[in-house]
C-alpha positions in Angstrom: 1.0 -12.0 0.5 2.0 -8.4 1.3 3.2 -5.3 -0.6 5.2 -2.2 0.1 3.6 0.9 -1.4 4.8 4.5 -1.6 2.4 7.5 -1.1 2.4 10.8 0.7 6.2 10.7 0.9 6.3 7.5 2.9 6.4 3.8 2.4 3.7 1.4 3.9 3.7 -2.4 4.4 0.2 -3.5 3.5 -1.8 -6.7 3.1 -5.1 -7.3 1.3 -8.0 -5.8 3.3 -5.8 -3.5 5.4 -6.9 -0.1 6.3 -4.1 2.5 6.5 -3.9 6.2 7.5 -2.1 8.2 4.9 -1.0 11.8 5.2 -1.3 14.2 2.2 -3.9 12.1 0.4 -6.8 13.7 -1.4 -9.6 11.2 -0.5 -12.3 11.1 2.1 -12.2 8.8 5.1 -13.6 5.4 4.2 -13.3 6.0 0.5 -11.4 3.3 -1.6 -8.3 4.5 -3.3 -5.9 2.8 -5.8 -2.2 3.0 -5.1 -0.1 2.8 -8.2 3.4 3.0 -6.7 4.0 -0.5 -5.6 7.6 -1.0 -4.7 7.6 -4.7 -3.7 5.2 -7.7 -3.6 6.0 -10.8 -1.6 4.5 -14.3 -1.3 5.2 -17.1 1.1 7.2 -18.9 -1.5 9.4 -16.0 -2.7 9.6 -12.3 -3.5 8.8 -10.4 -6.7 10.2 -6.9 -7.3 
């Protein structure tokens, strides 16, 4: 399963457990952050929008 999220003026393709580097984010390195702009989620058996 993966998702496409939007943050910092960009879109990112992410999977559970991924670590990403995001510009323009007010959080400390290593700190967990919740992304609420999910543009797409996809599973092996289909895609949900």
